FIKOLZA-1660 file (N, C-alpha, C; in steps of 0.1 Angstrom, whole numbers, plus 5000, padded with zeros to 4 digits):
% residues 73
   i   px   py   pz ch aa at
   1 2624 4910 5028  A  M  N
   1 2624 4923 5028  A  M CA
   1 2632 4930 5040  A  M  C
   2 2642 4941 5037  A  K  N
   2 2648 4942 5047  A  K CA
   2 2651 4959 5044  A  K  C
   3 2649 4969 5056  A  K  N
   3 2650 4980 5051  A  K CA
   3 2666 4985 5057  A  K  C
   4 2675 4994 5050  A  T  N
   4 2684 4993 5052  A  T CA
   4 2689 5012 5058  A  T  C
   5 2700 5009 5068  A  F  N
   5 2703 5022 5074  A  F CA
   5 2724 5022 5072  A  F  C
   6 2726 5032 5064  A  F  N
   6 2739 5035 5063  A  F CA
   6 2745 5043 5074  A  F  C
   7 2756 5037 5080  A  K  N
   7 2763 5045 5090  A  K CA
   7 2776 5049 5083  A  K  C
   8 2781 5059 5084  A  V  N
   8 2793 5064 5077  A  V CA
   8 2800 5060 5068  A  V  C
   9 2791 5051 5057  A  K  N
   9 2795 5048 5042  A  K CA
   9 2804 5039 5044  A  K  C
  10 2803 5031 5057  A  T  N
  10 2812 5019 5056  A  T CA
  10 2807 5009 5061  A  T  C
  11 2795 5008 5067  A  F  N
  11 2784 4999 5072  A  F CA
  11 2772 5003 5071  A  F  C
  12 2764 4991 5068  A  A  N
  12 2749 4993 5065  A  A CA
  12 2740 4983 5076  A  A  C
  13 2731 4987 5083  A  T  N
  13 2725 4982 5092  A  T CA
  13 2712 4974 5081  A  T  C
  14 2711 4962 5083  A  L  N
  14 2697 4955 5076  A  L CA
  14 2688 4954 5087  A  L  C
  15 2678 4959 5083  A  L  N
  15 2664 4956 5095  A  L CA
  15 2652 4951 5087  A  L  C
  16 2650 4940 5089  A  S  N
  16 2639 4929 5082  A  S CA
  16 2627 4936 5087  A  S  C
  17 2617 4939 5078  A  L  N
  17 2603 4935 5083  A  L CA
  17 2595 4924 5087  A  L  C
  18 2600 4916 5093  A  N  N
  18 2598 4901 5095  A  N CA
  18 2602 4906 5111  A  N  C
  19 2596 4903 5121  A  R  N
  19 2600 4904 5136  A  R CA
  19 2611 4896 5142  A  R  C
  20 2606 4885 5131  A  E  N
  20 2615 4871 5137  A  E CA
  20 2630 4871 5137  A  E  C
  21 2630 4879 5126  A  F  N
  21 2648 4884 5124  A  F CA
  21 2654 4894 5131  A  F  C
  22 2661 4894 5140  A  Q  N
  22 2670 4907 5145  A  Q CA
  22 2676 4913 5135  A  Q  C
  23 2680 4930 5139  A  P  N
  23 2687 4936 5128  A  P CA
  23 2701 4929 5126  A  P  C
  24 2710 4936 5115  A  Y  N
  24 2725 4932 5116  A  Y CA
  24 2732 4940 5107  A  Y  C
  25 2742 4942 5112  A  T  N
  25 2754 4949 5105  A  T CA
  25 2764 4942 5094  A  T  C
  26 2764 4951 5082  A  V  N
  26 2770 4944 5073  A  V CA
  26 2782 4955 5067  A  V  C
  27 2796 4950 5064  A  P  N
  27 2802 4963 5056  A  P CA
  27 2795 4966 5045  A  P  C
  28 2797 4976 5040  A  A  N
  28 2791 4984 5030  A  A CA
  28 2796 4976 5017  A  A  C
  29 2806 4973 5016  A  A  N
  29 2817 4967 5005  A  A CA
  29 2810 4954 5001  A  A  C
  30 2802 4946 5012  A  D  N
  30 2800 4935 5009  A  D CA
  30 2784 4935 5005  A  D  C
  31 2779 4945 5000  A  I  N
  31 2763 4946 4995  A  I CA
  31 2766 4950 4981  A  I  C
  32 2761 4936 4975  A  L  N
  32 2762 4937 4961  A  L CA
  32 2751 4946 4952  A  L  C
  33 2739 4945 4955  A  E  N
  33 2727 4952 4952  A  E CA
  33 2718 4957 4964  A  E  C
  34 2711 4966 4957  A  I  N
  34 2702 4973 4965  A  I CA
  34 2691 4973 4956  A  I  C
  35 2677 4968 4959  A  W  N
  35 2666 4969 4953  A  W CA
  35 2653 4975 4960  A  W  C
  36 2642 4983 4950  A  Q  N
  36 2632 4990 4961  A  Q CA
  36 2623 4984 4955  A  Q  C
  37 2612 4981 4960  A  F  N
  37 2604 4975 4957  A  F CA
  37 2590 4983 4956  A  F  C
  38 2579 4983 4947  A  C  N
  38 2573 4994 4939  A  C CA
  38 2559 4991 4944  A  C  C
  39 2555 4980 4951  A  S  N
  39 2539 4976 4955  A  S CA
  39 2539 4967 4967  A  S  C
  40 2531 4965 4974  A  Y  N
  40 2528 4957 4984  A  Y CA
  40 2517 4952 4984  A  Y  C
  41 2512 4942 4985  A  E  N
  41 2503 4936 4981  A  E CA
  41 2488 4937 4989  A  E  C
  42 2488 4947 5001  A  T  N
  42 2477 4951 5005  A  T CA
  42 2475 4965 5001  A  T  C
  43 2489 4971 4996  A  K  N
  43 2488 4983 4992  A  K CA
  43 2490 4992 5005  A  K  C
  44 2491 4987 5017  A  Q  N
  44 2493 4994 5030  A  Q CA
  44 2505 4989 5035  A  Q  C
  45 2514 4997 5036  A  F  N
  45 2528 4992 5039  A  F CA
  45 2528 4991 5058  A  F  C
  46 2530 4980 5062  A  P  N
  46 2526 4975 5078  A  P CA
  46 2538 4987 5084  A  P  C
  47 2531 4990 5099  A  E  N
  47 2540 4999 5103  A  E CA
  47 2551 4991 5112  A  E  C
  48 2562 4996 5113  A  P  N
  48 2570 4989 5124  A  P CA
  48 2565 4989 5137  A  P  C
  49 2568 4976 5143  A  V  N
  49 2567 4977 5158  A  V CA
  49 2578 4977 5167  A  V  C
  50 2575 4984 5177  A  S  N
  50 2590 4988 5186  A  S CA
  50 2594 4979 5193  A  S  C
  51 2603 4981 5199  A  D  N
  51 2606 4970 5207  A  D CA
  51 2597 4964 5219  A  D  C
  52 2592 4976 5221  A  L  N
  52 2586 4976 5234  A  L CA
  52 2570 4969 5230  A  L  C
  53 2563 4971 5221  A  Q  N
  53 2553 4965 5216  A  Q CA
  53 2558 4952 5214  A  Q  C
  54 2565 4946 5208  A  Y  N
  54 2572 4936 5205  A  Y CA
  54 2575 4924 5220  A  Y  C
  55 2580 4929 5228  A  I  N
  55 2583 4923 5243  A  I CA
  55 2566 4920 5247  A  I  C
  56 2558 4930 5247  A  G  N
  56 2549 4929 5252  A  G CA
  56 2536 4919 5242  A  G  C
  57 2538 4917 5235  A  E  N
  57 2531 4907 5229  A  E CA
  57 2537 4896 5229  A  E  C
  58 2551 4889 5230  A  N  N
  58 2556 4882 5238  A  N CA
  58 2552 4878 5248  A  N  C
  59 2551 4888 5260  A  V  N
  59 2548 4882 5272  A  V CA
  59 2534 4878 5271  A  V  C
  60 2525 4886 5266  A  K  N
  60 2509 4883 5265  A  K CA
  60 2509 4865 5259  A  K  C
  61 2516 4863 5250  A  E  N
  61 2517 4849 5247  A  E CA
  61 2519 4839 5254  A  E  C
  62 2534 4843 5265  A  I  N
  62 2539 4835 5273  A  I CA
  62 2529 4833 5285  A  I  C
  63 2521 4845 5287  A  L  N
  63 2510 4840 5296  A  L CA
  63 2498 4834 5295  A  L  C
  64 2494 4832 5280  A  S  N
  64 2483 4829 5277  A  S CA
  64 2491 4812 5277  A  S  C
  65 2499 4809 5274  A  E  N
  65 2507 4797 5275  A  E CA
  65 2506 4787 5289  A  E  C
  66 2512 4797 5297  A  L  N
  66 2509 4795 5311  A  L CA
  66 2496 4790 5318  A  L  C
  67 2490 4804 5313  A  G  N
  67 2473 4796 5319  A  G CA
  67 2467 4781 5311  A  G  C
  68 2475 4779 5300  A  K  N
  68 2470 4766 5296  A  K CA
  68 2473 4750 5303  A  K  C
  69 2486 4757 5307  A  F  N
  69 2492 4747 5318  A  F CA
  69 2488 4745 5330  A  F  C
  70 2481 4761 5337  A  K  N
  70 2478 4758 5348  A  K CA
  70 2463 4752 5348  A  K  C
  71 2456 4752 5339  A  K  N
  71 2444 4746 5336  A  K CA
  71 2440 4733 5335  A  K  C
  72 2455 4727 5331  A  K  N
  72 2457 4708 5328  A  K CA
  72 2462 4706 5339  A  K  C
  73 2467 4712 5351  A  A  N
  73 2474 4710 5364  A  A CA
  73 2461 4707 5377  A  A  C
% end
């Protein structure tokens, strides 16, 4: 699922709700369909994570992995 942001009606930026995928821009003419969803399984739409939060989570994960290597050494 992606959020769509149109820029000057010629391009659209597609932002995935899955943080593993980077946003990308496509020509608006290439978009054949736009769907709107009406329900989310938990009934609570997740808040988007800021870039800073995403980086912080990744740094914590890296530090955790490094800690595991230090314990083995």
